[in-house]
N, C-alpha and C positions, 0 to 999 in steps of 0.2 A: 276489741283489738283492731278491727278494721278501721274504725274512726281514728284511732291513735295514729296509725300509719298514714292515713290520709292527711292529717294535720302536719305530721313530720315531713311528708313529701312536699306539701305546700310551702312550708317554711324553707326547706332546702332549695326548691326550685325558685322560690322568690328571691332568695339570697343570691343564687347563681345568676339570675337575670341582672341583678344590680351590679355584679362584678364580672360580667361576661367579657368585658374589655378592661384594659389597663391604660392609665394615663401615660403619655409619652414621658419617658424619664428625662428630667432636666439635668444637664451637666453644669458645672460651675461656670464655664465659658462656652460661648457659641462656636461651633466648628466653622472654619472658613469655607468648607465644602457647602454648608447650608447657605451661606451668603452667595457663593458662586452659582448654585443651582437655581436660585430664584431671580427672576427678572426685575421685580419690584419689591421693595421693602418699605412699608409705611407704618406710621403710627396713625390709626384711624379711629374716629368716634363713629360707631354704628348708628345710623339714623333710621334705617328701615331694613327689616328682615322678611323674606317671603320663603316659608318652608315648603318644600315639595313633599310628595308622598314618601313616607319612610320605607326603606327597604327591609327593615326589621323592627320589631317592637322593642328591641333591646338597645338600639343605637339612636343617637340624635339624627334627625332626618337631613337629607341634603337641603341646601338653601341657596338663595341669591340674596344679595345685600346691596345697600347703598350706604355710603359713609363719607364723612368729611375728613380730609387729610389734615392732621395736626403737626406732622413732621415727615419729611422725605429723607429716608436713609439710603435708598437706592432707587433711581429712576429720575425722570425729567419733569414730573408733575410738580405742582406748587402747593404750598400750605394753603388750605381753604378750598382747594379743588374737590369736587365731588367725584367719588369713584363708584363704579359698578363692578361687582365681582360675584362669582358663583363657585360652589364646590364642584370639583371634578367628579366624574363618574367612572365606573369600571375598575376602580382600584381594589386591591385585596386588603382587608383590614389587618390581618396578622394579629388579631386580638388586641389591637390598639384602638382606643376610643376615637371616634371621629371628632372633628372640630365642631364646637358648639359655641355660638356667640349670642350675646344679648343686646337688644336695642338700648342705646344710651351709654353703654360702656365703651371705654377706649382700649384698643388692642394694638400690639405690635403684630403686624400681619406680613406674611411671606407669600408673595403672589407670583404666578407664572403668566406669561403672555405680554404682548406689546400694545394691546388695544383692549378697550372695554368690550364686554365684561372680562375682567381679569379672572384667572383661574386660581382657586384656593385648593391646594391638594387636601383632600378630605381626611386622609390618614397619614400619620407620620411626619407632619410638618409642625414645627413649633409655633405656637401662638400664645401670647401672654396678655393678660389684662394689665392695666397700669398699676394694679395693687400687688401683682406677683413679685416675690422677692428677687427674681432673676431679671425683671423688666429693665432696670437701669443698667445692669451689667451687660445684658445682651445688646441693648441699644448702644452702649459705649464700645462693645466689641465690634459691632457693625461699622460704627464711625471710624474706629481705628483701622479696620481692615480696608475700608474704602480709601482712607488716606494713604495706605500702603499699596494701593493699586489692585485690590481684590474685588 
């Protein structure tokens, strides 16, 4: 009986670790407040990731990154510019999974700051890879909002 409970406890805790956080819910369109809140919005291909010490075994660790800009949606940078960015620290997770990027993938990134390294809010900021079904819609929403002065 003791061995059975041990196995059940292991399965249950293993499952909870995997679902300890939830992905940020995607809305059909991007809210204008999200666009206003971020200083820079780029489409970036990640060329290098440096992960820092994880603050929990359950979450993706903080990181710094280098990337090549493939589209500028908000900001004065140019296509082809290299950017440096890092995740912010000291944020509360509120059970939302932290941002996790992969080298070689292209993402729509929402950044804070006016100089490198730009800050990527670790929790609660939308980020999408270019295969996400919302990618094109969000990109178009940003372009439309910028044309309307937001």
